[in-house]
PDB file of N, CA, C and O in Angstrom, chain B, residues numbered from 101:
ATOM      1  N   UNK B 101       2.033  -5.678   5.305  1.00  0.00           N
ATOM      2  CA  UNK B 101       2.438  -6.644   6.085  1.00  0.00           C
ATOM      3  C   UNK B 101       1.312  -6.779   7.310  1.00  0.00           C
ATOM      4  O   UNK B 101       0.665  -5.808   7.702  1.00  0.00           O
ATOM      5  N   UNK B 102       1.189  -7.965   7.793  1.00  0.00           N
ATOM      6  CA  UNK B 102      -0.002  -8.210   8.638  1.00  0.00           C
ATOM      7  C   UNK B 102       0.371  -8.790  10.009  1.00  0.00           C
ATOM      8  O   UNK B 102      -0.583  -9.203  10.669  1.00  0.00           O
ATOM      9  N   UNK B 103       1.576  -8.893  10.544  1.00  0.00           N
ATOM     10  CA  UNK B 103       1.952  -9.429  11.670  1.00  0.00           C
ATOM     11  C   UNK B 103       1.335  -8.630  12.832  1.00  0.00           C
ATOM     12  O   UNK B 103       1.317  -7.399  12.838  1.00  0.00           O
ATOM     13  N   UNK B 104       0.819  -9.410  13.835  1.00  0.00           N
ATOM     14  CA  UNK B 104       0.227  -8.726  14.931  1.00  0.00           C
ATOM     15  C   UNK B 104       1.136  -7.770  15.709  1.00  0.00           C
ATOM     16  O   UNK B 104       2.235  -8.163  16.100  1.00  0.00           O
ATOM     17  N   UNK B 105       0.735  -6.611  15.927  1.00  0.00           N
ATOM     18  CA  UNK B 105       1.504  -5.735  16.696  1.00  0.00           C
ATOM     19  C   UNK B 105       2.537  -4.864  15.868  1.00  0.00           C
ATOM     20  O   UNK B 105       3.102  -3.893  16.373  1.00  0.00           O
ATOM     21  N   UNK B 106       2.739  -5.263  14.606  1.00  0.00           N
ATOM     22  CA  UNK B 106       3.669  -4.565  13.636  1.00  0.00           C
ATOM     23  C   UNK B 106       2.785  -3.678  12.689  1.00  0.00           C
ATOM     24  O   UNK B 106       1.751  -4.070  12.149  1.00  0.00           O
ATOM     25  N   UNK B 107       3.325  -2.458  12.568  1.00  0.00           N
ATOM     26  CA  UNK B 107       2.647  -1.475  11.579  1.00  0.00           C
ATOM     27  C   UNK B 107       3.771  -1.009  10.680  1.00  0.00           C
ATOM     28  O   UNK B 107       4.835  -0.556  11.102  1.00  0.00           O
ATOM     29  N   UNK B 108       3.429  -1.166   9.329  1.00  0.00           N
ATOM     30  CA  UNK B 108       4.328  -0.679   8.315  1.00  0.00           C
ATOM     31  C   UNK B 108       4.318   0.814   8.321  1.00  0.00           C
ATOM     32  O   UNK B 108       3.250   1.420   8.242  1.00  0.00           O
ATOM     33  N   UNK B 109       5.496   1.449   8.414  1.00  0.00           N
ATOM     34  CA  UNK B 109       5.489   2.974   8.417  1.00  0.00           C
ATOM     35  C   UNK B 109       6.159   3.485   7.093  1.00  0.00           C
ATOM     36  O   UNK B 109       6.010   4.634   6.678  1.00  0.00           O
ATOM     37  N   UNK B 110       6.903   2.533   6.475  1.00  0.00           N
ATOM     38  CA  UNK B 110       7.568   2.968   5.150  1.00  0.00           C
ATOM     39  C   UNK B 110       7.735   1.586   4.333  1.00  0.00           C
ATOM     40  O   UNK B 110       7.981   0.507   4.872  1.00  0.00           O
ATOM     41  N   UNK B 111       7.576   1.774   3.046  1.00  0.00           N
ATOM     42  CA  UNK B 111       7.940   0.562   2.097  1.00  0.00           C
ATOM     43  C   UNK B 111       8.865   1.199   1.086  1.00  0.00           C
ATOM     44  O   UNK B 111       8.645   2.276   0.531  1.00  0.00           O
ATOM     45  N   UNK B 112       9.926   0.425   0.901  1.00  0.00           N
ATOM     46  CA  UNK B 112      10.913   0.786  -0.169  1.00  0.00           C
ATOM     47  C   UNK B 112      10.913  -0.368  -1.106  1.00  0.00           C
ATOM     48  O   UNK B 112      11.081  -1.531  -0.741  1.00  0.00           O
ATOM     49  N   UNK B 113      10.699   0.041  -2.428  1.00  0.00           N
ATOM     50  CA  UNK B 113      10.541  -1.005  -3.460  1.00  0.00           C
ATOM     51  C   UNK B 113      11.623  -0.987  -4.424  1.00  0.00           C
ATOM     52  O   UNK B 113      12.035   0.092  -4.851  1.00  0.00           O
ATOM     53  N   UNK B 114      12.113  -2.079  -4.802  1.00  0.00           N
ATOM     54  CA  UNK B 114      13.089  -2.265  -5.827  1.00  0.00           C
ATOM     55  C   UNK B 114      12.512  -1.852  -7.209  1.00  0.00           C
ATOM     56  O   UNK B 114      11.300  -1.932  -7.411  1.00  0.00           O
ATOM     57  N   UNK B 115      13.339  -1.429  -8.124  1.00  0.00           N
ATOM     58  CA  UNK B 115      12.828  -0.835  -9.451  1.00  0.00           C
ATOM     59  C   UNK B 115      12.097  -2.027 -10.232  1.00  0.00           C
ATOM     60  O   UNK B 115      11.255  -1.769 -11.092  1.00  0.00           O
ATOM     61  N   UNK B 116      12.441  -3.309  -9.910  1.00  0.00           N
ATOM     62  CA  UNK B 116      11.910  -4.317 -10.750  1.00  0.00           C
ATOM     63  C   UNK B 116      10.443  -4.651 -10.245  1.00  0.00           C
ATOM     64  O   UNK B 116       9.696  -5.384 -10.893  1.00  0.00           O
ATOM     65  N   UNK B 117      10.103  -4.091  -9.101  1.00  0.00           N
ATOM     66  CA  UNK B 117       8.681  -4.308  -8.587  1.00  0.00           C
ATOM     67  C   UNK B 117       8.507  -5.727  -7.907  1.00  0.00           C
ATOM     68  O   UNK B 117       7.420  -6.111  -7.476  1.00  0.00           O
ATOM     69  N   UNK B 118       9.573  -6.410  -7.851  1.00  0.00           N
ATOM     70  CA  UNK B 118       9.498  -7.803  -7.309  1.00  0.00           C
ATOM     71  C   UNK B 118      10.066  -8.020  -5.845  1.00  0.00           C
ATOM     72  O   UNK B 118       9.910  -9.061  -5.206  1.00  0.00           O
ATOM     73  N   UNK B 119      10.782  -6.838  -5.378  1.00  0.00           N
ATOM     74  CA  UNK B 119      11.310  -6.918  -4.064  1.00  0.00           C
ATOM     75  C   UNK B 119      11.026  -5.633  -3.360  1.00  0.00           C
ATOM     76  O   UNK B 119      10.990  -4.556  -3.955  1.00  0.00           O
ATOM     77  N   UNK B 120      10.815  -5.778  -2.015  1.00  0.00           N
ATOM     78  CA  UNK B 120      10.516  -4.526  -1.228  1.00  0.00           C
ATOM     79  C   UNK B 120      10.922  -4.882   0.303  1.00  0.00           C
ATOM     80  O   UNK B 120      11.029  -6.031   0.733  1.00  0.00           O
ATOM     81  N   UNK B 121      11.123  -3.725   1.029  1.00  0.00           N
ATOM     82  CA  UNK B 121      11.545  -3.794   2.302  1.00  0.00           C
ATOM     83  C   UNK B 121      10.497  -2.844   3.066  1.00  0.00           C
ATOM     84  O   UNK B 121      10.353  -1.676   2.705  1.00  0.00           O
ATOM     85  N   UNK B 122       9.781  -3.385   4.124  1.00  0.00           N
ATOM     86  CA  UNK B 122       8.957  -2.656   4.955  1.00  0.00           C
ATOM     87  C   UNK B 122       9.843  -2.166   6.191  1.00  0.00           C
ATOM     88  O   UNK B 122      10.638  -2.947   6.714  1.00  0.00           O
ATOM     89  N   UNK B 123       9.691  -0.888   6.632  1.00  0.00           N
ATOM     90  CA  UNK B 123      10.153  -0.400   7.829  1.00  0.00           C
ATOM     91  C   UNK B 123       9.011  -0.488   8.780  1.00  0.00           C
ATOM     92  O   UNK B 123       7.969   0.095   8.480  1.00  0.00           O
ATOM     93  N   UNK B 124       9.093  -1.141   9.871  1.00  0.00           N
ATOM     94  CA  UNK B 124       7.942  -1.441  10.744  1.00  0.00           C
ATOM     95  C   UNK B 124       8.161  -0.866  12.182  1.00  0.00           C
ATOM     96  O   UNK B 124       9.257  -0.864  12.742  1.00  0.00           O
ATOM     97  N   UNK B 125       6.998  -0.376  12.722  1.00  0.00           N
ATOM     98  CA  UNK B 125       6.844   0.091  14.083  1.00  0.00           C
ATOM     99  C   UNK B 125       6.353  -1.113  14.912  1.00  0.00           C
ATOM    100  O   UNK B 125       5.252  -1.609  14.674  1.00  0.00           O
ATOM    101  N   UNK B 126       7.112  -1.559  15.825  1.00  0.00           N
ATOM    102  CA  UNK B 126       6.686  -2.816  16.516  1.00  0.00           C
ATOM    103  C   UNK B 126       5.518  -2.477  17.570  1.00  0.00           C
ATOM    104  O   UNK B 126       4.900  -3.390  18.118  1.00  0.00           O
ATOM    105  N   UNK B 127       5.261  -1.205  17.810  1.00  0.00           N
ATOM    106  CA  UNK B 127       4.264  -0.927  18.787  1.00  0.00           C
ATOM    107  C   UNK B 127       4.693  -0.849  20.223  1.00  0.00           C
ATOM    108  O   UNK B 127       3.876  -0.665  21.125  1.00  0.00           O
ATOM    109  N   UNK B 128       6.025  -0.995  20.438  1.00  0.00           N
ATOM    110  CA  UNK B 128       6.478  -1.041  21.835  1.00  0.00           C
ATOM    111  C   UNK B 128       7.612   0.011  21.867  1.00  0.00           C
ATOM    112  O   UNK B 128       8.384  -0.019  22.825  1.00  0.00           O
ATOM    113  N   UNK B 129       7.766   0.890  20.948  1.00  0.00           N
ATOM    114  CA  UNK B 129       8.830   1.898  21.072  1.00  0.00           C
ATOM    115  C   UNK B 129      10.063   1.417  20.243  1.00  0.00           C
ATOM    116  O   UNK B 129      11.065   2.129  20.179  1.00  0.00           O
ATOM    117  N   UNK B 130       9.995   0.248  19.629  1.00  0.00           N
ATOM    118  CA  UNK B 130      11.160  -0.246  18.795  1.00  0.00           C
ATOM    119  C   UNK B 130      10.689  -0.450  17.347  1.00  0.00           C
ATOM    120  O   UNK B 130       9.503  -0.546  17.030  1.00  0.00           O
ATOM    121  N   UNK B 131      11.700  -0.506  16.521  1.00  0.00           N
ATOM    122  CA  UNK B 131      11.364  -0.618  15.039  1.00  0.00           C
ATOM    123  C   UNK B 131      12.249  -1.760  14.432  1.00  0.00           C
ATOM    124  O   UNK B 131      13.192  -2.274  15.034  1.00  0.00           O
ATOM    125  N   UNK B 132      11.846  -2.091  13.196  1.00  0.00           N
ATOM    126  CA  UNK B 132      12.585  -3.134  12.569  1.00  0.00           C
ATOM    127  C   UNK B 132      12.318  -3.061  11.078  1.00  0.00           C
ATOM    128  O   UNK B 132      11.737  -2.079  10.616  1.00  0.00           O
ATOM    129  N   UNK B 133      12.756  -4.149  10.242  1.00  0.00           N
ATOM    130  CA  UNK B 133      12.418  -4.151   8.877  1.00  0.00           C
ATOM    131  C   UNK B 133      12.092  -5.605   8.532  1.00  0.00           C
ATOM    132  O   UNK B 133      12.377  -6.567   9.245  1.00  0.00           O
ATOM    133  N   UNK B 134      11.444  -5.655   7.325  1.00  0.00           N
ATOM    134  CA  UNK B 134      11.150  -7.038   6.739  1.00  0.00           C
ATOM    135  C   UNK B 134      11.251  -6.885   5.283  1.00  0.00           C
ATOM    136  O   UNK B 134      10.713  -6.002   4.615  1.00  0.00           O
ATOM    137  N   UNK B 135      12.034  -7.884   4.842  1.00  0.00           N
ATOM    138  CA  UNK B 135      12.188  -7.953   3.338  1.00  0.00           C
ATOM    139  C   UNK B 135      11.257  -9.004   2.755  1.00  0.00           C
ATOM    140  O   UNK B 135      11.035 -10.056   3.353  1.00  0.00           O
ATOM    141  N   UNK B 136      10.721  -8.709   1.590  1.00  0.00           N
ATOM    142  CA  UNK B 136       9.764  -9.521   0.921  1.00  0.00           C
ATOM    143  C   UNK B 136      10.035  -9.596  -0.620  1.00  0.00           C
ATOM    144  O   UNK B 136      10.542  -8.647  -1.217  1.00  0.00           O
ATOM    145  N   UNK B 137       9.699 -10.693  -1.202  1.00  0.00           N
ATOM    146  CA  UNK B 137       9.801 -10.781  -2.669  1.00  0.00           C
ATOM    147  C   UNK B 137       8.486 -11.286  -3.212  1.00  0.00           C
ATOM    148  O   UNK B 137       7.775 -12.021  -2.526  1.00  0.00           O
ATOM    149  N   UNK B 138       8.169 -10.931  -4.351  1.00  0.00           N
ATOM    150  CA  UNK B 138       6.841 -11.343  -5.072  1.00  0.00           C
ATOM    151  C   UNK B 138       7.176 -12.635  -5.728  1.00  0.00           C
ATOM    152  O   UNK B 138       8.079 -12.719  -6.561  1.00  0.00           O
ATOM    153  N   UNK B 139       6.438 -13.649  -5.347  1.00  0.00           N
ATOM    154  CA  UNK B 139       6.443 -14.985  -6.097  1.00  0.00           C
ATOM    155  C   UNK B 139       5.530 -15.035  -7.272  1.00  0.00           C
ATOM    156  O   UNK B 139       4.338 -14.738  -7.197  1.00  0.00           O
ATOM    157  N   UNK B 140       6.097 -15.398  -8.297  1.00  0.00           N
ATOM    158  CA  UNK B 140       5.375 -15.666  -9.511  1.00  0.00           C
ATOM    159  C   UNK B 140       4.855 -17.059  -9.739  1.00  0.00           C
ATOM    160  O   UNK B 140       4.243 -17.373 -10.759  1.00  0.00           O
ATOM    161  N   UNK B 141       5.138 -17.930  -8.690  1.00  0.00           N
ATOM    162  CA  UNK B 141       4.614 -19.152  -8.746  1.00  0.00           C
ATOM    163  C   UNK B 141       3.186 -19.197  -8.956  1.00  0.00           C
ATOM    164  O   UNK B 141       2.474 -18.476  -8.258  1.00  0.00           O
ATOM    165  N   UNK B 142       2.625 -20.026  -9.917  1.00  0.00           N
ATOM    166  CA  UNK B 142       1.135 -20.012 -10.118  1.00  0.00           C
ATOM    167  C   UNK B 142       0.328 -20.283  -8.969  1.00  0.00           C
ATOM    168  O   UNK B 142      -0.831 -19.871  -8.923  1.00  0.00           O
ATOM    169  N   UNK B 143       0.873 -20.983  -7.977  1.00  0.00           N
ATOM    170  CA  UNK B 143       0.091 -21.400  -6.817  1.00  0.00           C
ATOM    171  C   UNK B 143       0.260 -20.392  -5.614  1.00  0.00           C
ATOM    172  O   UNK B 143      -0.294 -20.554  -4.527  1.00  0.00           O
ATOM    173  N   UNK B 144       1.079 -19.345  -5.924  1.00  0.00           N
ATOM    174  CA  UNK B 144       1.264 -18.271  -4.914  1.00  0.00           C
ATOM    175  C   UNK B 144       0.873 -16.898  -5.299  1.00  0.00           C
ATOM    176  O   UNK B 144      -0.004 -16.304  -4.673  1.00  0.00           O
ATOM    177  N   UNK B 145       1.475 -16.385  -6.279  1.00  0.00           N
ATOM    178  CA  UNK B 145       1.231 -15.086  -6.839  1.00  0.00           C
ATOM    179  C   UNK B 145       0.938 -13.972  -5.722  1.00  0.00           C
ATOM    180  O   UNK B 145      -0.056 -13.247  -5.757  1.00  0.00           O
ATOM    181  N   UNK B 146       1.847 -13.929  -4.806  1.00  0.00           N
ATOM    182  CA  UNK B 146       1.760 -13.089  -3.685  1.00  0.00           C
ATOM    183  C   UNK B 146       3.203 -12.621  -3.084  1.00  0.00           C
ATOM    184  O   UNK B 146       4.275 -13.086  -3.471  1.00  0.00           O
ATOM    185  N   UNK B 147       3.069 -11.713  -2.165  1.00  0.00           N
ATOM    186  CA  UNK B 147       4.361 -11.260  -1.517  1.00  0.00           C
ATOM    187  C   UNK B 147       4.649 -12.249  -0.405  1.00  0.00           C
ATOM    188  O   UNK B 147       3.792 -12.602   0.405  1.00  0.00           O
ATOM    189  N   UNK B 148       5.939 -12.690  -0.411  1.00  0.00           N
ATOM    190  CA  UNK B 148       6.546 -13.707   0.565  1.00  0.00           C
ATOM    191  C   UNK B 148       7.645 -13.051   1.370  1.00  0.00           C
ATOM    192  O   UNK B 148       8.571 -12.448   0.828  1.00  0.00           O
ATOM    193  N   UNK B 149       7.520 -13.183   2.661  1.00  0.00           N
ATOM    194  CA  UNK B 149       8.596 -12.657   3.523  1.00  0.00           C
ATOM    195  C   UNK B 149       9.823 -13.463   3.405  1.00  0.00           C
ATOM    196  O   UNK B 149       9.697 -14.670   3.197  1.00  0.00           O
ATOM    197  N   UNK B 150      11.053 -12.914   3.518  1.00  0.00           N
ATOM    198  CA  UNK B 150      12.234 -13.567   3.477  1.00  0.00           C
ATOM    199  C   UNK B 150      12.525 -14.266   4.704  1.00  0.00           C
ATOM    200  O   UNK B 150      13.230 -15.275   4.675  1.00  0.00           O
ATOM    201  N   UNK B 151      12.011 -13.788   5.855  1.00  0.00           N
ATOM    202  CA  UNK B 151      12.150 -14.308   7.174  1.00  0.00           C
ATOM    203  C   UNK B 151      10.748 -14.431   7.803  1.00  0.00           C
ATOM    204  O   UNK B 151       9.744 -13.988   7.245  1.00  0.00           O
ATOM    205  N   UNK B 152      10.734 -15.034   8.952  1.00  0.00           N
ATOM    206  CA  UNK B 152       9.426 -15.270   9.790  1.00  0.00           C
ATOM    207  C   UNK B 152       9.050 -13.977  10.309  1.00  0.00           C
ATOM    208  O   UNK B 152       7.861 -13.660  10.317  1.00  0.00           O
ATOM    209  N   UNK B 153       9.970 -13.174  10.755  1.00  0.00           N
ATOM    210  CA  UNK B 153       9.684 -11.877  11.430  1.00  0.00           C
ATOM    211  C   UNK B 153      10.900 -10.974  11.261  1.00  0.00           C
ATOM    212  O   UNK B 153      12.016 -11.397  10.958  1.00  0.00           O
ATOM    213  N   UNK B 154      10.588  -9.668  11.487  1.00  0.00           N
ATOM    214  CA  UNK B 154      11.738  -8.759  11.438  1.00  0.00           C
ATOM    215  C   UNK B 154      12.636  -8.989  12.487  1.00  0.00           C
ATOM    216  O   UNK B 154      12.247  -8.948  13.654  1.00  0.00           O
ATOM    217  N   UNK B 155      13.927  -9.253  12.156  1.00  0.00           N
ATOM    218  CA  UNK B 155      14.875  -9.695  13.167  1.00  0.00           C
ATOM    219  C   UNK B 155      15.509  -8.487  13.972  1.00  0.00           C
ATOM    220  O   UNK B 155      15.884  -8.644  15.134  1.00  0.00           O
ATOM    221  N   UNK B 156      15.612  -7.303  13.325  1.00  0.00           N
ATOM    222  CA  UNK B 156      16.278  -6.181  14.021  1.00  0.00           C
ATOM    223  C   UNK B 156      15.313  -5.496  14.988  1.00  0.00           C
ATOM    224  O   UNK B 156      14.097  -5.455  14.797  1.00  0.00           O
ATOM    225  N   UNK B 157      15.904  -4.990  15.982  1.00  0.00           N
ATOM    226  CA  UNK B 157      15.193  -4.285  17.147  1.00  0.00           C
ATOM    227  C   UNK B 157      16.016  -2.920  17.246  1.00  0.00           C
ATOM    228  O   UNK B 157      17.122  -2.873  17.784  1.00  0.00           O
ATOM    229  N   UNK B 158      15.455  -1.948  16.748  1.00  0.00           N
ATOM    230  CA  UNK B 158      16.124  -0.611  16.629  1.00  0.00           C
ATOM    231  C   UNK B 158      15.349   0.470  17.504  1.00  0.00           C
ATOM    232  O   UNK B 158      14.166   0.258  17.768  1.00  0.00           O
ATOM    233  N   UNK B 159      15.921   1.512  17.918  1.00  0.00           N
ATOM    234  CA  UNK B 159      15.217   2.603  18.679  1.00  0.00           C
ATOM    235  C   UNK B 159      14.582   3.651  17.813  1.00  0.00           C
ATOM    236  O   UNK B 159      13.860   4.516  18.308  1.00  0.00           O
ATOM    237  N   UNK B 160      14.839   3.589  16.532  1.00  0.00           N
ATOM    238  CA  UNK B 160      14.093   4.489  15.684  1.00  0.00           C
ATOM    239  C   UNK B 160      13.911   3.955  14.245  1.00  0.00           C
ATOM    240  O   UNK B 160      14.669   3.079  13.828  1.00  0.00           O
ATOM    241  N   UNK B 161      12.987   4.430  13.528  1.00  0.00           N
ATOM    242  CA  UNK B 161      12.756   3.990  12.192  1.00  0.00           C
ATOM    243  C   UNK B 161      13.921   4.237  11.301  1.00  0.00           C
ATOM    244  O   UNK B 161      14.256   3.393  10.471  1.00  0.00           O
ATOM    245  N   UNK B 162      14.613   5.481  11.461  1.00  0.00           N
ATOM    246  CA  UNK B 162      15.743   5.706  10.683  1.00  0.00           C
ATOM    247  C   UNK B 162      16.950   4.732  10.885  1.00  0.00           C
ATOM    248  O   UNK B 162      17.659   4.396   9.936  1.00  0.00           O
ATOM    249  N   UNK B 163      17.163   4.266  12.241  1.00  0.00           N
ATOM    250  CA  UNK B 163      18.160   3.238  12.385  1.00  0.00           C
ATOM    251  C   UNK B 163      17.705   1.896  11.761  1.00  0.00           C
ATOM    252  O   UNK B 163      18.519   1.138  11.234  1.00  0.00           O
ATOM    253  N   UNK B 164      16.424   1.633  11.834  1.00  0.00           N
ATOM    254  CA  UNK B 164      15.961   0.399  11.158  1.00  0.00           C
ATOM    255  C   UNK B 164      16.247   0.476   9.608  1.00  0.00           C
ATOM    256  O   UNK B 164      16.654  -0.508   8.991  1.00  0.00           O
ATOM    257  N   UNK B 165      16.041   1.553   9.083  1.00  0.00           N
ATOM    258  CA  UNK B 165      16.243   1.667   7.506  1.00  0.00           C
ATOM    259  C   UNK B 165      17.757   1.583   7.348  1.00  0.00           C
ATOM    260  O   UNK B 165      18.161   0.965   6.364  1.00  0.00           O
ATOM    261  N   UNK B 166      18.660   2.125   8.189  1.00  0.00           N
ATOM    262  CA  UNK B 166      20.087   2.027   8.005  1.00  0.00           C
ATOM    263  C   UNK B 166      20.451   0.475   8.160  1.00  0.00           C
ATOM    264  O   UNK B 166      21.264  -0.039   7.392  1.00  0.00           O
ATOM    265  N   UNK B 167      19.895  -0.170   9.059  1.00  0.00           N
ATOM    266  CA  UNK B 167      20.189  -1.614   9.256  1.00  0.00           C
ATOM    267  C   UNK B 167      19.826  -2.377   7.960  1.00  0.00           C
ATOM    268  O   UNK B 167      20.562  -3.232   7.466  1.00  0.00           O
ATOM    269  N   UNK B 168      18.634  -2.002   7.449  1.00  0.00           N
ATOM    270  CA  UNK B 168      18.116  -2.674   6.289  1.00  0.00           C
ATOM    271  C   UNK B 168      19.044  -2.531   5.059  1.00  0.00           C
ATOM    272  O   UNK B 168      19.375  -3.466   4.329  1.00  0.00           O
ATOM    273  N   UNK B 169      19.408  -1.284   4.932  1.00  0.00           N
ATOM    274  CA  UNK B 169      20.340  -0.806   3.784  1.00  0.00           C
ATOM    275  C   UNK B 169      21.678  -1.571   3.917  1.00  0.00           C
ATOM    276  O   UNK B 169      22.261  -1.955   2.903  1.00  0.00           O
ATOM    277  N   UNK B 170      22.193  -1.809   5.216  1.00  0.00           N
ATOM    278  CA  UNK B 170      23.459  -2.502   5.404  1.00  0.00           C
ATOM    279  C   UNK B 170      23.307  -3.983   5.209  1.00  0.00           C
ATOM    280  O   UNK B 170      24.320  -4.621   4.924  1.00  0.00           O
ATOM    281  N   UNK B 171      22.143  -4.609   5.331  1.00  0.00           N
ATOM    282  CA  UNK B 171      21.942  -6.016   5.335  1.00  0.00           C
ATOM    283  C   UNK B 171      21.185  -6.645   3.997  1.00  0.00           C
ATOM    284  O   UNK B 171      21.300  -7.835   3.702  1.00  0.00           O
ATOM    285  N   UNK B 172      20.493  -5.821   3.317  1.00  0.00           N
ATOM    286  CA  UNK B 172      19.824  -6.241   2.064  1.00  0.00           C
ATOM    287  C   UNK B 172      20.587  -5.785   0.898  1.00  0.00           C
ATOM    288  O   UNK B 172      20.581  -4.582   0.635  1.00  0.00           O
ATOM    289  N   UNK B 173      21.242  -6.607   0.174  1.00  0.00           N
ATOM    290  CA  UNK B 173      22.137  -6.295  -0.958  1.00  0.00           C
ATOM    291  C   UNK B 173      21.535  -5.273  -1.984  1.00  0.00           C
ATOM    292  O   UNK B 173      22.141  -4.256  -2.323  1.00  0.00           O
ATOM    293  N   UNK B 174      20.392  -5.594  -2.415  1.00  0.00           N
ATOM    294  CA  UNK B 174      19.752  -4.682  -3.523  1.00  0.00           C
ATOM    295  C   UNK B 174      19.425  -3.365  -2.984  1.00  0.00           C
ATOM    296  O   UNK B 174      19.405  -2.361  -3.697  1.00  0.00           O
ATOM    297  N   UNK B 175      19.158  -3.355  -1.678  1.00  0.00           N
ATOM    298  CA  UNK B 175      18.695  -1.988  -1.092  1.00  0.00           C
ATOM    299  C   UNK B 175      19.943  -1.077  -1.032  1.00  0.00           C
ATOM    300  O   UNK B 175      19.759   0.138  -1.108  1.00  0.00           O
ATOM    301  N   UNK B 176      21.102  -1.525  -0.913  1.00  0.00           N
ATOM    302  CA  UNK B 176      22.364  -0.747  -0.829  1.00  0.00           C
ATOM    303  C   UNK B 176      22.491   0.325  -2.041  1.00  0.00           C
ATOM    304  O   UNK B 176      22.974   1.453  -1.945  1.00  0.00           O
ATOM    305  N   UNK B 177      21.936  -0.298  -3.234  1.00  0.00           N
ATOM    306  CA  UNK B 177      22.159   0.485  -4.432  1.00  0.00           C
ATOM    307  C   UNK B 177      20.783   1.398  -4.681  1.00  0.00           C
ATOM    308  O   UNK B 177      20.778   2.226  -5.591  1.00  0.00           O
ATOM    309  N   UNK B 178      19.799   1.235  -3.960  1.00  0.00           N
ATOM    310  CA  UNK B 178      18.572   2.102  -4.137  1.00  0.00           C
ATOM    311  C   UNK B 178      18.837   3.399  -3.541  1.00  0.00           C
ATOM    312  O   UNK B 178      19.267   3.459  -2.389  1.00  0.00           O
ATOM    313  N   UNK B 179      18.598   4.521  -4.281  1.00  0.00           N
ATOM    314  CA  UNK B 179      18.782   5.936  -3.706  1.00  0.00           C
ATOM    315  C   UNK B 179      17.848   6.100  -2.506  1.00  0.00           C
ATOM    316  O   UNK B 179      16.711   5.630  -2.548  1.00  0.00           O
ATOM    317  N   UNK B 180      18.299   6.748  -1.456  1.00  0.00           N
ATOM    318  CA  UNK B 180      17.422   7.193  -0.387  1.00  0.00           C
ATOM    319  C   UNK B 180      16.435   8.262  -0.862  1.00  0.00           C
ATOM    320  O   UNK B 180      16.839   9.283  -1.419  1.00  0.00           O
ATOM    321  N   UNK B 181      15.117   8.017  -0.633  1.00  0.00           N
ATOM    322  CA  UNK B 181      14.151   8.960  -1.002  1.00  0.00           C
ATOM    323  C   UNK B 181      13.376   9.354   0.275  1.00  0.00           C
ATOM    324  O   UNK B 181      13.188   8.545   1.184  1.00  0.00           O
ATOM    325  N   UNK B 182      12.987  10.477   0.303  1.00  0.00           N
ATOM    326  CA  UNK B 182      12.105  11.003   1.480  1.00  0.00           C
ATOM    327  C   UNK B 182      10.768  10.302   1.483  1.00  0.00           C
ATOM    328  O   UNK B 182      10.237  10.053   0.401  1.00  0.00           O
ATOM    329  N   UNK B 183      10.206   9.978   2.575  1.00  0.00           N
ATOM    330  CA  UNK B 183       8.850   9.185   2.589  1.00  0.00           C
ATOM    331  C   UNK B 183       7.777  10.194   2.088  1.00  0.00           C
ATOM    332  O   UNK B 183       6.600   9.847   1.993  1.00  0.00           O
TER     333      UNK B 183
END
């Protein structure tokens, strides 16, 4: 992920390799998440964000991950793994 001021601190990938969620540090003491999918379109062939920017604002990366697991349907079924 390359948004200014955001730093990815953890990535959780779906088993299909086509979906992922980044847990991000906003650089101001808050955290969020961003969901992406891989586009197989011949003119893209890249990761595409589901939204323009991470919408959540959380006080910890753990809370941001909990928010992501509650909001992203496929992530609810992914086992939690230690980073």
